[in-house]
N, C-alpha and C positions, 0 to 999 in steps of 0.2 A: 564748486559746485555746492559746496556745504553755504559757502556766503549766499550765492544765489537764492537757494533754498530757506536760509534764515531771511534775507531781505523780502522773500513773499512772504512767509511769517508773519514779520513784522508789521508791514501793511494789508496785512487781512485781519490782522490782532490790535491795532490800532484806531483810534477814532479817526473819521475820513482829512483830507489836507487841502491847502489854498494857496494863491497868489494874493500880494498885496494890491493898491490900487489908487487913484485918485478919486475912484467913484465911492461914496458913501451909500452904506446898506439903507435900504428902506427901513422904516419903523416894524420892530416885530418881526424882520425878516433877517435870515443868518447865510454865511458860507462858511465849510470847515475843510480842507485839504490835509494830507498825510502822504509823506514819500518816503521812500528809503532809495539809497543808491549806493554799488559796490562798484569794487574795482580787481583788474587782475593780481595786484598787492593785497587782498585780503579786506580790505580798509571798509568800513561800513559808517554810513552817515543816513542819519536819520531826523526828518523834521513832522511839526505840525504846526497849522496857521488855522486859527477861525477868526471871524468876526461877526457880530451882531449888530445890529441896528437898535441903540437907545431910544433915538427920535431923528426926525429927518436930519437933523444937524451934527449929531453924534452918534459915531462908530466904535463901538466896545472891539477891543480884538487881544490876542496873543498869539506869540510869534516866539513858536520854541525850535531849539534843532540841539541834536547832540550827535558826535562823532569820535570814530574810536581808528588810530591810524595802524600799519603794520608792527609796529614797535609798540603797540598797545597804548598809548600816549591816547589820552580822554580829554576831551575837551566839549563847553558847550554853552549855550547860550538859552535865557530864556525874558522876555518881557514883555508886560502887561499895560496896552497904551488906548488911549481915547485919540482916533482921529476927529478934525472937524474941517469946516471950508473955510480957505482966504481968500475966495470971491465966487462971484454968483453963480451956482449950482444949475441954471439954466443955459448955459451957456456954451459954445463949443469945446473949448478947451477946460478944464477940470484942473483947479489947483487946491491942494488940501495939506495939510499938516499933521503930526500927529507927536504926543509927547508921551513916555512911556517911563515905567520903572520894573525893576526884576532883578538877576545876577546872569553872572556868567559863571559856569562850572569851567574848574580846573586842577586834574587829577585830584580828585577827592574833596575839594573845596567849594563853595559854594561865596562868590564874592557879591556884595551890592553893585549894582549899575543903574545908573539913568541914558534915558533915550531919547533924542529928538529927531524928527525926519519932516521932510517935504517930498511931495508927490505930485508929477503932472500926469495928465493923459486926455485923450482923446479919440472918440470913433474916426473908423477909415471905410473907405469904399474903394474898390478895386473891379471895373467892369459891374458886374451884377452879384457880386461877391461884399458884404459887410465883416467888419475887424476892429481891431481896437489897438492904440498904441500907448505906451505907458512907461514913465522913469519913476523911478523911486529912489530916494536918497535917503539915509540915516546916519545918525553920528551917536556911537555907542561908547560911555565912560563911565568903567568900571574902577572896582578898587583895585590898587595895586596887592601882587604883581601882574595882573592880565594887563593888556594893554588897551589903549583907546584903539577905536573902529572904525573907518570912515568906509560904508559902503554907497557904490552906485548900481542900480539895478535896472536894466532896459528891456522892452519888452513888444513883439509884436506880433499878433495873431490874427488870424483870416478863418472864418466860417466856411467850409467849404461846399458843406451839404448840413443838414439839420442833427444827422448824428455824428462828422465828422468835423475837427478843426485843424490846424496845423498851428505853431507858433515857435516863434524865436526867441530867445534871450541870452542878455550877455551881463554875466554876474561879475563885479569888479569887486575888491576888498583891497583898501591900506590898512594895513596891520603890523605893530612892531617895528615898522621902518621899509617893511616889504609890499610889494602889490602881487596880487593874487587875480587872474582872470580867466573866465571861462566861458566858452558858447554854448550852448544847449538848444540844440532842435527838438524838437516835441509833434508827437501825432495825439490827439486827445479826441476819444471816442467817449459818446453818450448813448448807451443801447439805448433803444428807442426813442432816442432824442427827449429822455427824461432828465428828472435833475440831478443825476449821479453821471460823474466822467470819469475814465479811466483814463491816465496818459503815461506814455512811453518816451521815454528821454533818453538822451547820452548828453553828456558834460563830457567836454573836449578842452582840455587847459592851453592857454593862449600867451599866458605871462605867468610867470612866480612857480614853473615845473606841477608835477602832479601825475597821475595817469587818466587816462580817458574813464570814465566810468557808466555804467547804464542806469536809469532810476528808471522805476514804477512808481503810481502815486495815485489819489483816487479826490478826486472832489466832490461835494455835496453843497446842494443847495437848499433851504428850507425855509 
């Protein structure tokens, strides 16, 4: 219960939270999201993601995460990146790449890191409902003793009404010779159909161990 209360406090006190994608932000528009998750082992994970359209071809972003497990082992990651298209943006299939620099956090030490990534996405339709599918990949290379990290995340989302969407994600991470995978179904609620969205999600491990976690997040477009 204390972990759940702490999670709610972190979400409400933090800046808003977001998801990556192959779509670029329009010039002078932005998106931010923040989330926090906890499980039965009192492990806590928080994240912040934000991006802003510098121009019609370049999006500036930041991706920050931090977690502490039941043994009080702490680790995190922070990357500032630039995303740009690698195919015409007016086509059905969207392709973009990103390059970034930042640091990995490991038990009190900040280790410089660099990252490259590739994203693909497209809009979808099911009957009279519209949604999206997106695949994001990144390769993060930090200073030793942190390990190189390869991530491939997939998202499928569908709008049910103006206020409600559903989303299914799969997170895959290869780090230190181990593979970790999670499936995360979510419900997204935009009160009044506005620019703020609340995310309620569970994260279920399917490879690499771990416990099922509950996540709450907030998305904001501006």
